[in-house]
Each structure stands twice: as structure tokens, then as C-alpha cells.
N, C-alpha and C positions, 0 to 999 in steps of 0.2 A: 257711738261710733257712727249712728245716724246723722247727725250732724257732720261728720265730714265725709260721708256719700252725697251727701246731698252737696254741698261746697263743691267737693270734683266734678261733679255733674254739672252741675252750672261752671263752672272755669269751663268746662270743655265745651257747652254749649256756650261759652261766651268765643269760645276760638272758633270753633264751627261761624260761629255769626261772619266775625271778623273775615274768614276767611273768602265767605259767600261774599262778601259785601266787597274784599278786594276787589272779585273773578269778576265780578259787573262792572267794576265804574275806577274800574286801572285807569282804563283812555277818555274820563272826561277833565284830567288836567292840562291833556297831553290840547288834547281838539281848543281847549280854550289856552294855551299857550300859543299853537296853530293863530287860533282867530287874532289875537292880539297881535303876535307877525305883522300878520296881513294888513290889519288894520295901519300900522303903522308903519309897513312898506307902501299902501298906498298912499300913505302922509308925505310920507314922500319921496314920493317917486312919479313922474309927470306922464311917463308910460306907464300905465297898471293893468298886466295881465292877470285875473284870477288865478288859472289854475297855475304860472310860472310861479306868481309869491306863494302861490302853495305849495310846490316842489320847494321852493327853496327854504320858505321854515322850516318844514318839515324835517329837511336834511340839515341843516345847522343846529336843530333844536335833537335830533338823533345825535348831531357832531359834539357838543358841549353837552350834550346827556350823560356817553362815554366819557369824558376827560373830566368835570364836574366842574366847567367855567360859566362863564355868562352867555349868554349872547352874544355873537356880534353882529347885530346888523347893520 
């Protein structure tokens, strides 16, 4: 009985840790993806504006995230 209780407590603690990590680091992948998109835009564009590229990349990523498709540069 004691072994079952410790197992259940460990599972609950594991779930809580995963939820904490997810809430704190959920934007990490989005930020990295936006930076990669901006780098690609900079390399392919003659007139590079950082703010316009950031807005464009965020719009494209959010649009493609909803549809589940790849990026459209």
C-alpha cells in the first residue's frame, strides 16, 4: 500500500513539473522560429526592415500553426 502511495505522489509531482515547464517555456520555440524566419527574410530581401520582417514572420507562423502546414516564405 505504501509503495502505491509513493508511486501516485511521484506521478502527480511529475505532472506538476511538466505543467510548470510548459507554462514557462512555451514561447521559446515561437521566438526561435521567428528569429529563423527573420534571418531567412534578411538573406533573401534587398530591403530589410527588422520590424516589418518580425510582423510578417509572426503572421505567417501563426497562420501556418492554425492550419498545420509548413512555412510559406
